[in-house]
N, C-alpha and C positions, 0 to 999 in steps of 0.2 A: 558466479559468473552472471547470472540473471540480474542480481543486484547491481553489479557494476554496469551492465548495459542500461538498465533503467535509470541509474543515477548519472551516467556520463554521456549517453547518447540521446539526442533530441527524440521526442516521441514520434515525430513524423518520419525521421529517418529510420528509426527502429521499425516502425510499421512497414515502411517501403522494403527494408532489408528482409524482414520475415516473409513478407508476401512474395518477394522476388525469389528468395531461396526455395520456398515450398513450391511455388508455381513452376519455377524453372526446373526443379528436380522432377516434379511430376510430369512435365512435358518432355523432359529428356528421356525419362523411363518409357513414356508413351511412344516416342519416336523409335526407340531400340525395339520395343515389343512388336510394333507394326511391321518393322523391317524383317525380324527374325521369325514371327509368326503371323504370316499374311492371312492365314485362314481366320484369325480373330476378327478380321473386318466383316465376317458374315454375321448373320442374325440368329443363327440357330441356338446359340448359348445365351441370348439376351433374356430370356424368361427367367433363367436361374439367376442371373445378375440382378435383375430388377428385384427379386425377392431378397437376395443377400444384401443388396444396397439399402433396401428399405429397413431391414433388421439392423444393419450396422449404423445406418443414419439414426435410427431411433436410439440405440444405445449411446452413440456419440452425443447426440442432443441431450439425453439424460444426464450423462456425466458432465458435460459442459455446464448445463444449468445448474447442477448441484455444486460444481466447483466455483462458478461465478457467484452464486448466491452466498456460498460460505466465505469466499474472499472479500466480497462486498460488505458482508457482516463484520469481518475483522476491521476493514477500514472505518465503518461507522463506530465500532467500539473504540478504536483509536481516537477518533474524532471527538467522541464523548469524553474520554479521559483528558484530552488536551483542553477541552472546553471547561471541564471540572477543575482542572489545575488552574487555568487562567481565571476562572470565576472566583476561586478561593483567594488568588493573589489580588484581585481587584477589591474584594470585600476587606482584606487586610489593609490595603492601601486607603480605602474609604474611612477607615477608623482612626487614622493617624492623628486627625485633629483633636480627638478626645483626650489624648495623652499630653503630658507636659512637653515643652518644646525640646529639652535634651533627649528624653525618651523617644519622642516622635522622630527626631533627626536620626538617631541610631537605628531605628526600626526601618526608616525609609532607606537608609544606606544599605543595611543588611538585605532587605527585601529586593532592592534594585540589583544588588550583587547576585543574589540567588537567580533572579529571573534572566539576567544576562548569561550567567553560566548554564542555565537550563536550555536557552536557545542555542548555545554552542553545543551542548550535550546531545541536542536533537539529532544532528547528523552523525555524531560520533556513536551513539547508541544504534542507530540504523545500520552502521557498518559492523555491529556486533562487538564494539569495544566499550570499555568502561571510561568514565570521566570523573576521576576523584575530586576535582574542584567544585563540581556541583554537589557532592556529598558534603564536603567542607562548608560550602556556602549555606546549606540547609541547616547543618548543625549550628553554624554561627547565628542564623536567624532565630533558631529556637532559644539559643542562649541569650540573645538580645531580649527576647520577650520574657524570659525567665528573670532577667535583671530589673524589669519594670516594677516599680513600687506604686501601686494604685493609691490615690489620695482621697477618693470619694467613691460613692456607690456606682456612679456612672462608669468610672474608670474600671472598677472591678467587674462590672457586667461586660464591658467591651473587652477586657482582657481575657475573661473566660470565653467569650465568643471567638476571640482571636486565636486562642489555643485550639479551639474546636476546628476552625478554619485551617489552622496550620496542620493539624492531623489530616484533614481532608486533602490538603495540598501534597503532603508528604506521601499519602496513600496513592493518590492519582499519579504522582511522578513514579513511584515504584512500579505500578502497574503499566505505565507507559514504557519504561525502560525495559521491563521484562518482555512486553509485547514486541518491542523493536528488535530485541535479540532473538526471539524465538519464532515469530511469524514470518517465515521466509518462503511461503508459498506451499503448494501441494508436496507431499512426500513423493519419493521416487516411485512408489508402487502406484500411486494415482496418476503421476506423469506417464508411467508405462502404459497404463490403460488408455489414457487420452491419446498418446502418440500412436499406439497400435491401432486404435479404432480409426484415427485419422488416416493412417497409412492403408488400412483396409478399405476405407471409403474412397480414397483416391485410387487405390488399385482396381476397384470395381469400375471406376470411370475409365481407367487406362485400358482395360481389356474389354470394355463394352464394344459391341459390334456396330461400328458406324462405317459405311461405305466411303464417304468423302473425308479425306484427311483433315481438311480445313475445318469442317464441322466438328470432328472428333477433338481437334486441338482447342477449338473454342470451348467445348464443353469441359475439357480438363482444366483450362485456364480459369474458367468461372469457378469450378469447384476448388481449385487450388488457391484462389484469392480468398474465397470464403473461409477455407481451413486456416490459411495464414493469418487472416484477420482475427479469427477466434483465438489462435495461439498467442497472438500479440496481446489480446485483451487479458488472457489468463496471466501472462508474464507481468503485465503492468499492474494487475491487481494483487499480485503475490507479495508485494512490499508495501505495507500500510504507511510507512514513513518516508518512501522515496518515490520520486516521479511525479507527474502531473495529476495523476488520480489519487495520490496520497493525501492523508490529512495534513494540515498546515500548522506550523507553530505560531500562527497569528494570535491565538488567545494569550500566549505568554508575551508576545510583543506588545499587546494592548496593555498589559500590566506595566511594562516599561514606560509606555507612553503616559499612563496615568501618573506614574512616579516621577517622571522627568519634569523639570521646571519648564514652564511655557515661556518661550522666547518671542519678543514682540517683532 
């Protein structure tokens, strides 16, 4: 569900939606509580609520900091793998001039086909699906290199280096695909802790004793906006290959640009 929202709903609209839902729910509960329990408008229980809100706020901040740090680390790891895959592809492309024209042409075509299928695979893998054409293109690329007959020492050296870069490219792609399928955000247990502490924090604000209703609503709205924004951030960071905060397939597109002929 969250992957679909991040992938299909503009981030600004998703932010507004999450904030409006969280804040509106908190204000709605507050209005009901103040109407049914008018005594909560007094200050006799505020000392207890201050202590409870402080403890809950500390726990909430700790878990949010832990979750955001872990999710941001996943995005950085995904970005590093994409860059490694792209860098290996660029290095393979830079060595094409060393080989004879027929071999160079076949390698260029096979490498270009792989990079194009890898870009297509990016979104498919992020949705949790496999993309067989990318596997076939990678197999075809390796087969093309295996057919190269090195004619001199330079070509032998560059061919050995190309096989090493091809292994790096294949490993980076495998890691990227596996991460895209498995990194789907915090597990339900961690989500339960986040949502529970957020609800408790908002609950303390709802039953806090404030004589003026307008002042009380303002306090709840401010806290609701804060909690909604934090939940939005967690959702956006939960998917390393989807959304505006996710890593980009730009390194793969750079290989395509290097391989594509320059048009005047």
